[in-house]
C-alpha positions as CSV (number, residue, x, y, z in Angstrom):
1,M,129.0,-109.2,126.7
2,K,129.5,-111.7,129.6
3,V,130.3,-110.7,133.1
4,F,131.5,-113.3,135.6
5,N,128.8,-113.9,138.2
6,G,131.3,-114.7,140.9
7,I,131.5,-111.0,141.8
8,K,129.4,-111.1,145.1
9,E,129.7,-107.4,146.2
10,K,127.0,-105.4,144.5
11,D,129.2,-102.3,144.2
12,A,132.0,-104.2,142.5
13,F,129.5,-105.8,140.1
14,I,128.1,-102.4,139.2
15,T,131.6,-101.1,138.6
16,V,132.4,-104.0,136.3
17,L,129.2,-103.5,134.3
18,I,129.8,-99.8,133.8
19,H,133.5,-100.4,132.9
20,E,132.7,-103.1,130.3
21,M,129.8,-101.1,128.8
22,L,132.2,-98.2,128.3
23,H,134.6,-100.5,126.5
24,L,131.8,-101.5,124.2
25,C,131.0,-97.8,123.4
26,V,134.4,-96.3,122.6
27,K,138.0,-97.2,121.7
28,H,140.7,-94.8,123.0
29,K,144.0,-94.2,121.3
30,G,147.1,-95.1,123.3
31,G,145.5,-97.6,125.6
32,Q,142.0,-98.6,126.9
33,E,142.1,-99.1,130.6
34,M,143.1,-95.7,132.0
35,P,140.5,-93.6,130.3
36,T,137.8,-96.3,130.7
37,S,138.5,-96.7,134.4
38,T,138.6,-93.0,134.9
39,L,135.3,-92.5,133.2
40,T,133.9,-95.4,135.2
41,A,134.9,-93.7,138.5
42,R,133.2,-90.5,137.4
43,L,130.0,-92.1,136.1
44,H,129.5,-94.7,138.9
45,P,127.9,-92.3,141.5
46,L,125.5,-90.8,138.9
47,I,124.5,-94.2,137.4
48,V,123.8,-95.6,140.9
49,K,121.7,-92.6,141.7
50,L,119.7,-92.8,138.4
51,A,119.3,-96.6,138.9
52,G,117.9,-96.1,142.4
53,T,115.5,-93.4,141.1
54,L,114.3,-95.7,138.2
55,A,113.9,-98.7,140.5
56,K,111.6,-96.8,142.8
57,G,109.0,-96.3,140.0
58,T,109.2,-99.8,138.5
59,Y,105.6,-100.9,139.3
60,Q,104.1,-97.5,138.5
61,R,105.8,-97.4,135.1
62,S,104.7,-101.0,134.4
63,A,101.1,-100.1,135.1
64,W,101.3,-97.0,132.9
65,F,102.9,-99.1,130.1
66,A,100.3,-101.8,130.4
67,H,97.5,-99.2,130.5
68,C,98.7,-97.3,127.4
69,K,99.9,-100.2,125.3
70,I,97.2,-102.7,126.1
71,S,94.1,-100.6,126.8
72,Y,94.2,-98.3,123.9
73,K,93.8,-99.5,120.4
74,R,95.6,-96.8,118.3
75,T,95.7,-96.2,114.7
76,K,97.7,-93.6,112.7
77,D,94.6,-91.6,112.3
78,N,94.1,-91.0,116.0
79,D,97.8,-90.9,117.0
80,S,99.3,-87.7,118.3
81,Y,101.8,-86.4,120.8
82,N,100.9,-85.8,124.4
83,E,102.0,-82.3,125.0
84,D,102.2,-82.9,128.8
85,Q,105.7,-84.3,128.2
86,W,107.0,-80.7,127.9
87,N,105.4,-79.6,131.3
88,N,108.3,-80.4,133.4
89,D,110.1,-78.0,135.7
90,D,112.8,-80.5,136.9
91,E,116.3,-79.1,136.6
92,T,119.7,-80.7,136.6
93,N,123.0,-79.2,137.6
94,G,124.4,-79.9,134.1
95,T,127.4,-82.1,133.8
96,K,128.6,-81.4,137.3
97,L,128.5,-84.6,139.4
């Protein structure tokens, strides 16, 4: 996918990226633009919020990744799940935006 880099406003660029990614994911019967642009409008605020949250932890995640992937030599014999992944009390409000 190519997106024209002449879109200078960050908000407009994000909108175009979301819109075009949706086009890649699904084809709609009876026309493409109305359902795609409607879904873009609905998803835009959520995606921006998620992106902001992810960007805040970039360096910490990079450090964790480097520590786990580089520091530990793992084999199938000593590989197991970390059960801490299930210790999470964060909640969402479901599909409500």
